[in-house]
C-alpha positions in Angstrom: 25.9 -61.5 57.9 29.1 -63.5 58.2 31.2 -63.8 55.1 32.3 -67.3 54.1 35.2 -68.1 52.0 33.7 -71.3 50.5 30.4 -71.9 48.8 27.8 -74.0 50.6 26.6 -77.3 49.2 24.3 -75.4 46.9 24.7 -76.0 43.1 22.7 -73.8 40.8 21.1 -75.3 37.6 21.3 -74.0 34.1 21.9 -70.2 33.9 21.4 -69.5 37.6 23.9 -68.0 40.0 24.2 -68.1 43.8 25.0 -64.6 45.1 25.9 -63.6 48.7 24.4 -60.1 49.1 26.6 -57.3 50.4 25.8 -55.8 53.8 23.2 -53.0 53.9 24.6 -49.6 54.3 24.5 -48.3 57.9 25.1 -44.7 57.2 23.9 -42.2 54.6 26.3 -40.2 52.5 26.0 -37.3 55.0 27.0 -39.6 57.9 23.5 -40.2 59.5 23.2 -43.6 61.0 20.2 -45.6 59.8 18.1 -47.8 62.0 17.4 -51.4 60.8 13.9 -50.5 59.7 15.2 -47.8 57.3 18.0 -49.8 55.7 17.5 -50.7 52.0 18.0 -54.2 50.7 21.4 -54.4 49.0 21.4 -54.6 45.2 24.9 -56.0 44.8 26.7 -59.1 45.9 29.5 -61.6 45.3 28.9 -64.6 43.1 29.8 -67.7 45.0 28.5 -70.4 42.6 27.4 -70.6 38.9 25.5 -73.1 37.0 26.7 -74.9 33.8 24.9 -72.5 31.4 21.7 -72.4 29.5 20.9 -75.4 27.3 20.6 -74.3 23.7 18.4 -75.9 21.0 21.5 -77.3 19.4 22.2 -79.4 22.6 25.2 -77.3 23.7 25.4 -75.1 26.7 25.9 -71.3 26.4 28.8 -70.1 28.7 27.9 -67.6 31.4 29.3 -64.1 31.4 30.0 -64.1 35.1 32.2 -66.3 37.2 32.7 -67.1 40.9 34.2 -64.1 42.7 32.6 -61.4 40.5 30.7 -58.6 42.2 27.4 -58.1 40.4 24.5 -55.6 40.5 20.9 -56.9 40.3 17.4 -55.6 40.4 15.7 -54.8 43.7 13.2 -57.6 43.4 15.2 -60.0 41.3 15.8 -63.7 42.2 14.8 -65.8 45.2 16.1 -65.4 48.7 17.3 -68.7 50.4 19.0 -69.4 53.7 21.6 -72.2 54.0 23.3 -72.9 57.4 22.2 -69.5 58.8 23.5 -67.5 55.8 21.3 -65.7 53.4 21.9 -66.1 49.7 20.1 -65.0 46.5 19.6 -67.2 43.5 19.4 -65.3 40.3 19.2 -66.1 36.6 22.0 -64.6 34.5 19.5 -62.4 32.8 18.6 -60.8 36.2 22.2 -59.5 36.5 22.3 -55.8 35.5 26.1 -55.6 35.4 29.3 -56.5 37.1 31.7 -54.1 38.9 35.2 -53.8 37.5 38.0 -54.6 39.9 
């Protein structure tokens, strides 16, 4: 999967995020190389676009806790997978994010 420095023309709505998943690990901790069929789907990625925030009953938008460039962790089956210009992305709700990695 090629890393791109700029976000595609994909604008998430409300409290959704567009995440570019990290590459799957190719080796185990012991150094054993894994075939493609044994690789697990990555559960972390870099946020490349964020929506404006969830609309509250008062008519204002709640700010998101993540921003573009954050590396986040998400559940294994969270979000929706989409492909734009040959690159795979995941669209998640902010509530699907389990945490963000400190830099």
